[in-house]
C-alpha positions in Angstrom: -18.0 127.9 43.3 -21.5 126.7 42.6 -24.2 124.2 43.5 -24.4 120.5 42.4 -27.5 118.9 41.0 -28.4 116.7 44.0 -31.1 114.9 42.2 -28.5 112.2 41.5 -25.7 110.8 43.6 -22.6 112.8 42.7 -19.0 112.7 43.7 -17.3 115.9 43.0 -13.5 115.9 43.6 -10.7 118.4 42.8 -7.1 118.7 43.7 -5.7 121.3 46.0 -2.5 123.3 45.1 -0.6 120.8 47.2 -2.2 117.9 45.4 -1.4 119.3 42.0 2.2 119.9 43.1 2.6 116.3 44.2 0.9 115.0 41.0 3.3 117.1 38.9 6.3 115.4 40.4 5.4 112.1 38.8 7.5 110.3 41.4 4.8 108.4 43.2 4.5 110.9 46.0 0.8 111.6 45.1 -1.0 108.8 47.0 -4.4 109.1 48.6 -4.2 107.1 51.8 -7.0 108.7 53.9 -10.2 110.7 53.4 -12.6 112.6 55.6 -16.3 113.2 55.5 -18.1 116.4 56.6 -21.5 117.9 56.9 -20.8 121.6 56.5 -23.9 122.2 54.3 -26.5 120.5 56.6 -28.9 122.5 58.7 -30.2 119.9 61.2 -32.8 122.3 62.5 -34.8 121.4 59.4 -35.3 117.9 60.7 -39.1 117.8 61.3 -40.4 114.9 63.5 -43.9 116.4 63.2 -44.1 116.1 59.4 -47.7 115.3 58.5 -46.6 112.6 56.0 -44.9 110.5 58.6 -41.4 109.4 59.6 -40.2 108.8 56.0 -40.4 112.5 55.5 -38.8 113.8 58.7 -35.6 114.6 56.9 -37.1 115.6 53.5 -36.0 119.3 53.8 -32.4 118.2 54.7 -32.2 115.7 51.8 -33.3 118.4 49.3 -30.7 121.0 50.4 -28.3 122.1 47.6 -24.8 120.8 47.8 -21.7 122.9 47.0 -19.2 122.1 44.4 -15.8 121.2 45.7 -13.3 124.0 46.2 -9.8 123.9 47.8 -10.2 126.5 50.6 -9.8 124.7 54.0 -11.1 127.8 55.8 -14.4 127.6 54.0 -15.1 123.9 53.3 -15.0 120.6 55.3 -14.7 122.5 58.6 -17.0 120.2 60.4 -15.8 116.6 59.8 -17.9 113.6 60.9 -16.6 111.7 63.9 -17.8 108.9 66.2 -18.2 109.8 69.8 -19.3 107.6 72.7 -23.1 107.3 73.3 -24.1 109.8 76.0 -21.5 112.4 75.2 -22.8 115.7 76.6 -20.0 118.0 75.7 -18.2 118.4 72.4 -14.4 117.9 72.6 -12.3 121.1 72.2 -8.6 121.6 71.8 -6.3 123.5 74.1 -3.0 124.6 72.5 -1.9 126.9 75.2 -2.0 129.8 72.7 -4.8 131.9 71.2 -2.4 133.4 68.7 1.3 132.8 67.9 3.8 135.5 67.1 7.4 134.6 66.2 10.4 136.7 65.3 12.5 135.6 62.3 14.3 132.4 63.1 12.5 131.8 66.4 11.2 128.3 67.2 8.2 127.1 69.1 6.8 123.6 70.0 3.1 123.0 70.6 1.7 120.0 72.4 -2.1 120.1 71.9 -4.5 118.6 74.5 -8.1 117.6 74.0 -10.7 118.7 76.6 -14.0 116.9 77.3 -13.0 113.7 75.5 -13.8 110.2 76.5 -14.9 111.3 79.9 -11.6 113.1 80.6 -11.0 116.8 81.3 -7.9 116.6 79.2 -6.2 113.9 77.2 -3.6 113.4 74.5 -5.2 111.7 71.5 -3.8 108.3 70.6 -3.6 109.0 66.9 -2.3 112.5 67.4 -3.2 115.7 65.6 -3.0 117.1 62.2 -1.5 120.6 61.9 -1.9 122.7 58.8 -0.2 126.0 58.1 -1.9 128.1 55.5 1.3 129.4 53.9 4.4 127.2 54.5 6.8 129.9 53.1 6.6 131.8 56.5 8.3 128.9 58.2 11.8 127.4 57.8 10.8 124.3 59.7 7.3 122.8 60.2 7.4 119.3 61.6 5.6 116.9 63.9 6.7 114.0 66.1 5.0 111.4 68.2 3.0 109.4 65.5 5.1 106.8 63.7 2.6 105.3 61.2 3.7 105.0 57.5 1.0 107.5 56.5 2.1 110.1 59.1 5.8 109.7 58.2 5.1 110.1 54.5 3.1 113.3 55.2 5.7 114.7 57.6 8.6 114.2 55.1 6.9 116.0 52.1 8.5 119.2 51.0 7.3 122.1 48.8 8.9 124.0 46.0 8.7 127.4 47.7 5.3 128.3 46.5 2.4 129.8 48.4 0.8 126.5 49.5 -0.4 125.0 52.8 1.4 122.1 54.5 0.1 119.5 56.8 1.9 117.4 59.4 0.8 114.8 61.9 2.0 114.2 65.4 1.5 114.8 69.1 4.1 117.6 69.2 4.2 120.3 66.5 7.4 122.3 65.9 7.6 125.6 64.1 10.6 127.7 63.1 10.0 131.1 61.5 11.6 132.0 58.2 14.9 133.8 58.1 14.4 135.2 54.6 14.0 138.9 54.3 12.8 138.8 50.7 9.4 137.5 51.7 8.7 140.6 53.7 9.3 143.2 51.0 8.4 146.5 52.6 6.2 144.8 55.3 7.3 144.2 58.9 5.3 141.1 59.4 4.0 138.0 57.6 0.6 136.5 58.4 -0.8 133.0 58.1 -3.0 130.7 60.1 -2.4 127.4 61.9 -5.2 124.9 62.1 -5.0 121.9 64.5 -7.5 119.0 64.3 -7.7 116.0 66.7 -7.5 112.8 64.6 -9.7 110.9 67.1 -12.1 113.5 68.4 -12.5 115.7 65.3 -12.0 118.8 67.6 -10.7 121.7 65.6 -9.1 125.1 66.3 -7.6 127.8 64.0 -5.3 130.5 65.4 -3.4 133.4 63.6 0.3 133.0 63.0 2.5 136.1 62.7 6.1 136.3 61.8 7.8 139.6 62.6 10.8 141.0 60.7 14.0 141.6 62.7 16.4 144.3 61.8 
């Protein structure tokens, strides 16, 4: 990881492990259909409406901030995606999953129906375009699917499979279903496997990450 030279306009893009996996298949499954923008590196407190040189310089400090090179760690980059909210919004939307952490025994299943709080003037609402759910290590789950959003892009994402490597997987829907792995070989001498589950509202941009634990049964 390093800094980019922001004296020129630069686009810095790399593939994640999942992207490289899809590209290596050479079967057309690697298709970029959507993208997100974020402002993780921006410190808005540096905006200075009292700059002595006038309004053209209010954001000078922000514009001169260094930009990070791209790196494929969703826990450290692009955490704060840009969204459009109605004028006059006084509270940022937040997600309610009903869980602050999830623990499943081997083979156990769970369905999650996220709700968005403080969005579009409602205390709670289900977002029209659903939610993206990302598990950091798909090996800990036998099944990781989503239902409720039937666009071609969502269906293509929901039907992708991995080759059993330690990669993340993302699905899109209004209901997220998980089934813990039944394989003992993943545990080794450990009694539990650990991962994280990140849910993001596709309309609101609200985001939450919770720990996911799979416990070994005898």
